C-alpha positions as CSV (number, residue, x, y, z in Angstrom):
1,M,-21.5,8.5,17.7
2,L,-19.0,8.8,15.3
3,H,-18.1,12.5,13.7
4,Q,-18.1,12.8,9.9
5,I,-14.9,14.7,9.2
6,T,-14.3,16.7,5.7
7,I,-10.1,16.6,5.2
8,S,-9.3,19.6,2.6
9,G,-6.3,21.3,1.2
10,S,-4.5,23.0,4.8
11,Q,-7.2,21.2,6.6
12,S,-5.4,17.7,6.1
13,L,-3.9,17.4,9.2
14,A,-6.6,18.6,11.5
15,F,-8.4,15.3,11.3
16,W,-5.5,13.8,13.5
17,P,-6.7,15.1,16.5
18,I,-9.9,14.5,16.1
19,L,-9.5,11.0,15.3
20,I,-7.1,10.4,18.8
21,A,-10.1,11.9,20.6
22,M,-12.5,9.6,19.1
23,I,-10.2,6.3,19.7
24,N,-9.6,7.6,23.5
25,A,-13.6,7.8,24.0
26,H,-13.7,4.7,24.0
27,P,-10.7,3.4,26.7
28,E,-13.1,-0.1,27.2
29,V,-10.7,-1.0,24.0
30,T,-7.6,-2.1,24.9
31,G,-6.0,-4.2,22.2
32,R,-8.0,-6.8,20.0
33,S,-12.2,-6.9,20.2
34,E,-13.2,-9.9,21.5
35,G,-16.8,-10.7,20.3
36,G,-19.4,-8.4,19.6
37,E,-19.9,-6.4,16.6
38,K,-17.2,-4.8,15.0
39,A,-16.3,-1.4,14.0
40,V,-17.5,-0.4,10.8
41,I,-16.2,3.1,9.4
42,R,-17.8,4.4,5.9
43,V,-15.7,6.7,3.6
44,G,-16.8,8.5,0.8
45,I,-15.8,11.6,-1.4
46,T,-19.0,13.3,-0.2
47,E,-20.6,11.4,2.3
48,G,-19.8,9.0,5.0
49,D,-18.5,8.9,8.5
50,I,-14.9,10.5,7.2
51,C,-15.6,12.6,3.6
52,A,-12.1,12.8,1.5
53,T,-10.8,12.3,-1.6
54,D,-7.2,10.9,-1.1
55,N,-5.3,8.4,0.6
56,R,-5.3,10.1,4.0
57,A,-8.7,9.5,5.0
58,L,-8.2,5.9,3.7
59,Q,-5.4,5.3,6.1
60,A,-7.2,7.6,8.5
61,A,-10.2,5.3,8.7
62,M,-7.9,2.2,8.9
63,D,-5.7,3.0,11.3
64,Y,-8.9,4.3,13.4
65,V,-10.6,0.8,12.8
66,A,-7.4,-0.9,14.0
67,G,-7.2,1.3,17.0
68,L,-10.3,-0.5,18.3
69,G,-8.9,-4.0,17.7
70,G,-10.2,-4.6,14.0
71,G,-13.3,-4.1,11.7
72,T,-14.4,-2.9,8.4
73,V,-13.5,0.3,6.5
74,Q,-16.4,0.7,3.5
75,I,-15.0,2.8,0.6
76,A,-17.9,4.4,-1.5
77,P,-17.8,4.7,-5.4
78,G,-15.1,7.4,-6.4
79,T,-11.6,7.9,-7.4
80,Y,-9.4,8.2,-4.9
81,P,-6.0,10.2,-5.7
82,M,-3.1,8.0,-3.8
83,R,0.3,9.6,-2.8
84,N,1.2,6.4,-0.9
85,A,-0.4,2.9,-0.4
86,L,-3.4,2.3,1.5
87,T,-1.5,0.3,4.4
88,L,-3.5,-2.7,6.0
89,R,-3.8,-3.3,9.7
90,D,-4.1,-5.9,11.7
91,H,-7.9,-7.3,11.8
92,V,-9.3,-5.2,9.2
93,R,-11.0,-6.0,6.1
94,V,-11.5,-3.1,3.5
95,V,-14.1,-3.3,1.4
96,G,-15.1,-1.0,-2.3
97,V,-17.8,-1.3,-4.4
98,P,-16.5,-3.7,-7.4
99,G,-15.6,-1.9,-10.7
100,E,-16.6,1.7,-8.8
101,T,-14.1,2.1,-5.4
102,V,-10.8,3.1,-8.0
103,L,-7.6,4.2,-5.9
104,A,-5.6,6.1,-8.8
105,I,-1.5,6.1,-8.1
106,C,-0.4,9.3,-8.7
107,D,2.6,10.3,-11.2
108,T,6.2,9.9,-10.3
109,A,8.2,12.5,-8.5
110,Q,11.9,11.8,-8.5
111,S,15.1,13.0,-7.7
112,P,18.6,12.4,-7.2
113,L,20.2,12.2,-2.9
114,A,22.0,15.4,-2.5
115,K,24.0,13.4,-0.6
116,D,24.7,9.6,0.4
117,G,22.4,7.6,2.2
118,D,23.6,5.6,4.6
119,C,22.8,1.9,5.5
120,N,20.2,2.4,9.3
121,Q,20.2,6.3,8.3
122,R,16.6,7.4,9.3
123,E,16.6,10.6,6.8
124,I,17.4,11.3,3.2
125,S,18.5,14.3,1.2
126,L,16.9,15.7,-1.9
127,A,18.6,17.4,-4.4
128,D,15.1,18.2,-5.9
129,P,12.7,18.4,-3.3
130,A,9.7,20.1,-4.9
131,G,7.6,17.1,-6.0
132,F,7.9,15.5,-2.5
133,R,5.8,16.5,1.0
134,V,5.3,15.0,4.0
135,G,3.5,11.4,4.3
136,D,4.3,10.7,0.3
137,G,5.2,6.8,-0.4
138,V,8.8,6.5,-1.8
139,A,11.3,4.2,-3.1
140,V,15.5,4.3,-2.9
141,S,17.7,2.8,-4.9
142,D,20.5,3.6,-6.8
143,T,22.5,1.9,-10.0
144,R,24.2,-0.9,-7.6
145,Y,20.9,-1.5,-5.5
146,G,18.1,-1.0,-7.9
147,G,15.9,-4.2,-8.0
148,G,14.3,-6.9,-5.8
149,F,14.9,-6.8,-2.5
150,C,17.8,-4.1,-2.3
151,V,15.3,-1.3,-2.8
152,T,14.5,0.7,0.2
153,T,10.5,1.4,0.4
154,A,9.1,4.1,3.1
155,T,7.3,6.7,3.9
156,L,8.4,10.7,4.1
157,T,7.3,11.5,7.5
158,G,8.8,14.6,8.4
159,L,10.6,18.0,7.0
160,R,14.0,18.5,9.0
161,D,15.4,21.0,6.6
162,A,14.5,22.9,2.8
163,N,15.8,19.3,1.4
164,V,15.9,16.8,3.7
165,F,13.1,14.4,4.8
166,A,12.3,12.1,8.0
167,I,11.6,8.0,6.8
168,S,9.5,5.8,8.5
169,R,12.4,3.2,8.4
170,P,16.0,2.8,8.5
171,L,17.7,2.8,4.8
172,Y,18.6,-1.0,4.3
173,L,21.7,-0.4,2.3
174,D,24.2,2.4,1.5
175,Y,23.2,4.6,-1.2
176,C,25.9,6.3,-3.0
177,V,25.9,9.9,-4.9
178,S,28.2,8.3,-6.8
179,K,25.9,5.8,-8.1
180,C,23.3,7.9,-8.9
181,A,21.3,7.1,-5.6
182,T,17.8,8.1,-6.0
183,A,14.2,9.1,-4.4
184,R,11.4,8.4,-6.3
185,L,7.5,9.1,-5.5
186,V,6.4,5.2,-6.3
187,F,4.5,2.9,-4.0
188,P,1.7,0.0,-3.8
189,G,-1.9,0.4,-4.6
190,V,-2.3,-1.1,-1.4
191,R,0.1,-2.9,1.0
192,G,0.5,-4.9,3.8
193,D,4.1,-5.1,6.1
194,Q,3.8,-8.2,8.9
195,I,0.2,-8.1,9.2
196,T,-2.4,-10.7,10.2
197,H,-6.0,-11.8,9.5
198,A,-6.9,-8.9,7.0
199,A,-8.9,-8.8,4.0
200,I,-9.1,-6.5,0.7
201,E,-12.4,-6.7,-1.5
202,G,-13.9,-4.9,-4.3
203,L,-11.0,-2.2,-5.0
204,T,-9.9,-1.1,-8.3
205,I,-5.9,-0.2,-8.7
206,E,-5.7,2.2,-11.5
207,G,-1.5,2.2,-11.7
208,N,-0.9,4.8,-14.1
209,R,1.7,2.7,-15.6
210,E,2.5,5.7,-18.5
211,N,3.5,8.3,-15.9
212,S,4.5,6.0,-12.6
213,S,8.0,4.6,-12.2
214,W,8.8,1.4,-12.0
215,L,8.6,-0.8,-8.7
216,D,9.4,-4.8,-9.4
217,G,7.3,-7.3,-6.9
218,C,9.8,-7.9,-4.3
219,R,9.2,-4.2,-3.2
220,G,5.8,-3.5,-4.8
221,G,2.8,-4.3,-6.9
222,G,-1.0,-2.9,-7.7
223,I,-1.8,-4.7,-3.9
224,Y,1.7,-6.1,-2.4
225,L,2.4,-7.9,0.9
226,F,5.5,-8.5,3.1
227,E,5.9,-11.1,5.7
228,C,2.0,-11.3,6.0
229,N,-0.3,-14.2,7.3
230,D,-4.1,-15.1,6.6
231,V,-4.9,-12.4,4.3
232,V,-7.3,-12.5,1.7
233,I,-7.5,-10.5,-1.6
234,R,-11.0,-10.7,-3.1
235,N,-12.6,-9.2,-6.3
236,C,-10.2,-6.6,-6.9
237,V,-8.7,-5.5,-10.2
238,V,-5.2,-4.1,-10.6
239,R,-5.0,-2.7,-14.0
240,G,-2.0,-0.7,-15.7
241,Y,0.2,-0.8,-12.9
242,N,4.0,-0.2,-13.7
243,G,5.1,-3.6,-12.2
244,D,3.3,-6.9,-10.7
245,G,-0.1,-6.7,-10.7
246,V,-0.6,-9.1,-7.4
247,S,2.6,-9.6,-5.3
248,F,3.1,-11.0,-2.0
249,Q,6.3,-12.3,-0.6
250,V,7.2,-14.2,2.4
251,S,3.7,-14.7,3.6
252,S,1.5,-17.7,4.4
253,D,-2.1,-18.2,4.3
254,V,-2.9,-15.8,1.4
255,I,-5.9,-16.0,-0.4
256,V,-6.3,-14.9,-4.0
257,E,-9.4,-15.5,-5.6
258,D,-11.9,-13.8,-8.0
259,C,-9.5,-11.2,-8.9
260,R,-8.3,-9.6,-12.5
261,V,-5.3,-7.9,-13.6
262,E,-4.5,-6.7,-16.8
263,G,-1.9,-4.6,-18.6
264,N,0.4,-4.2,-15.8
265,A,4.3,-4.3,-16.7
266,G,5.2,-6.8,-14.8
267,C,3.8,-10.1,-13.7
268,G,0.3,-10.5,-13.1
269,L,0.0,-12.8,-9.9
270,H,3.4,-13.1,-8.3
271,P,3.1,-15.5,-5.3
272,G,6.6,-14.5,-3.9
273,S,9.4,-15.8,-2.4
274,G,9.1,-18.6,0.8
275,S,5.5,-18.1,1.0
276,Q,3.7,-21.0,2.7
277,R,0.3,-22.5,1.5
278,P,-1.1,-19.7,-0.9
279,I,-4.5,-20.4,-2.5
280,V,-4.9,-18.7,-6.0
281,R,-8.1,-19.4,-7.9
282,H,-10.5,-18.0,-9.9
283,N,-8.5,-15.2,-11.3
284,H,-8.1,-13.7,-14.4
285,S,-4.6,-12.4,-15.6
286,V,-4.7,-10.4,-19.6
287,G,-2.0,-8.8,-21.4
288,N,0.3,-8.1,-18.5
289,D,4.1,-7.8,-19.9
290,G,5.5,-10.5,-17.7
291,E,3.9,-14.0,-16.6
292,G,0.6,-14.4,-16.1
293,M,1.2,-16.0,-12.8
294,F,4.9,-16.6,-11.8
295,V,5.4,-18.5,-8.8
296,C,8.7,-17.7,-7.0
297,W,11.5,-19.7,-5.0
298,R,10.5,-21.9,-2.1
299,V,6.8,-21.3,-2.2
300,Q,5.1,-24.6,-1.0
301,H,2.3,-26.4,-0.1
302,G,-0.2,-24.3,-2.6
303,L,-3.5,-24.6,-4.1
304,F,-3.4,-22.8,-7.6
305,E,-6.5,-23.8,-9.8
306,A,-9.2,-22.2,-12.6
307,N,-7.0,-19.0,-13.1
308,E,-6.8,-18.1,-16.9
């Protein structure tokens, strides 16, 4: 039996031991689920197997279902404030109520680095850490490496000192104080990194472009995939993201259909570098600052039809 979990304020970390216990209660599950009924977890603001109002609860549900080998996360109507992306997992389908399940990007915080961030370092030092907390999604850059794949995107995973945060992945390059190195609270609404067999359906991403920082399509988007395979994005809306609406990079067999991307600061749809066999159809791209659809270098063997 699943327990209801309510997360708020200082209780935000308390749910992790509970979820671990729930996963451990299924010793028969050792990796990918084979056959039979898949797990279904319902998340809502006031009702559900997990109750909460921000991205932490959504991610808890995603990780729990992935731990059982796959299944579905159903997100009830409501607006869920996001301080980091909802990160996809293998074999998990996330389903909202079209037009009613809204992931709302928070305002950007920004700080200069207090000291150089060196390539492969797993921490950053912030001159002004007040706007950041553990769990946030950040982008690190400087004036030399300020865009494209040169930007490091990561999650703040721990506080090592008053202004020193551990990060989830090593810095890709050297980001120098002399080159105005900066960390920003900025991230996709939904992201996938090297995942396979997943789906995103019925979600609305409110991008808050007036109060959020730019993140280009190489490292972000309202919905963003990097090196993923066999992912479906269906019946979603991305509105007002400060970057591309939907971007997938170096990914294969991605389907984007029946989506609406509008008022974004970058391209509407961005099938990105080296992506193979994409299917992009029956989508509406309206009022974006960049191209309605930008098909990038080395995208091959795709199908693009009935997009407006």
